C-alpha positions in Angstrom: -109.3 8.7 -155.4 -110.6 12.1 -157.3 -110.7 14.8 -154.8 -111.0 17.5 -157.5 -114.4 18.6 -155.9 -113.1 19.2 -152.4 -113.8 22.8 -152.6 -117.5 22.2 -153.7 -117.7 19.7 -150.8 -116.6 22.1 -148.4 -118.8 25.0 -149.6 -122.0 22.6 -149.5 -121.3 21.8 -146.0 -120.8 25.5 -145.2 -124.0 26.4 -146.9 -126.0 24.2 -144.8 -124.1 25.0 -141.4 -121.7 21.8 -141.1 -120.8 18.3 -142.4 -123.3 17.0 -139.7 -126.0 19.1 -140.6 -125.8 18.0 -144.1 -125.8 14.5 -142.9 -128.8 15.2 -140.9 -130.5 16.5 -144.2 -129.2 13.9 -146.9 -128.0 11.0 -144.9 -124.1 11.6 -145.4 -121.8 14.5 -145.3 -120.2 15.6 -148.7 -118.0 13.4 -150.5 -115.9 14.2 -153.4 -117.2 11.4 -155.6 -120.9 11.9 -155.2 -122.7 13.3 -158.2 -124.0 16.6 -156.6 -120.3 18.0 -156.1 -119.4 16.8 -159.6 -122.3 18.9 -161.0 -121.3 21.8 -158.7 -117.7 21.7 -160.1 -119.0 21.8 -163.7 -121.3 24.7 -162.6 -118.7 26.9 -161.1 -115.8 25.9 -163.8 -117.7 25.8 -167.0 -121.2 27.9 -166.6 -121.3 28.0 -170.3 -121.5 24.3 -170.5 -123.8 23.8 -167.5 -126.2 26.5 -169.1 -126.3 24.4 -172.2 -127.0 21.2 -170.5 -130.5 19.8 -171.1 -130.4 16.9 -168.6 -128.0 15.3 -166.0 -128.3 11.4 -165.7 -126.4 9.1 -163.6 -124.5 6.5 -165.5 -126.8 3.8 -163.9 -129.7 5.3 -165.6 -128.3 6.3 -168.8 -128.1 2.7 -170.3 -131.8 2.4 -169.2 -132.6 5.5 -171.1 -130.9 4.1 -174.3 -132.9 0.9 -174.0 -136.2 2.9 -173.4 -135.4 5.6 -176.1 -136.5 8.2 -173.3 -135.1 9.5 -170.1 -135.0 6.8 -167.3 -135.8 8.3 -163.9 -133.0 7.8 -161.2 -133.2 4.5 -159.6 -134.5 4.7 -155.9 -131.4 2.8 -155.1 -129.0 5.7 -156.6 -130.9 8.6 -154.7 -129.3 8.4 -151.2 -125.6 8.5 -152.6 -126.4 11.4 -154.9 -126.8 13.2 -151.7 -129.5 15.6 -152.7 -132.5 13.7 -152.9 -135.5 13.0 -150.4 -135.4 9.2 -150.9 -138.8 8.9 -149.1 -140.2 11.2 -151.7 -138.1 10.7 -154.6 -137.9 14.6 -155.1 -135.0 17.1 -155.0 -134.6 18.5 -151.5 -135.8 22.2 -151.4 -133.4 23.2 -148.5 -130.0 22.8 -150.4 -128.0 25.6 -152.1 -127.9 26.1 -155.7 -126.7 24.4 -158.2 -127.4 21.3 -156.1 -131.0 22.2 -156.0 -131.3 23.8 -159.5 -133.9 22.4 -161.8 -134.6 23.1 -165.5 
């Protein structure tokens, strides 16, 4: 298992108060494989690459984007494991720290 985002997971849990508090907000604690932590890793290790990023898509919506010829939105079933979406409203959570809550 890829544990290269352990630091980002710890930072995210600390930023909101604890692993339990993050689970209360998002439905789960920070896991290394979750997209938000992978994005945070790029943000911290390669800020110039992150700054040039137009959009971040999940693999599951990337294929749909190819067929549509436009960006496909994140599927509802993928929102929960990403760990930073309000599944009931399909919008980013306002109470999470940047870059997880960063929007272009």
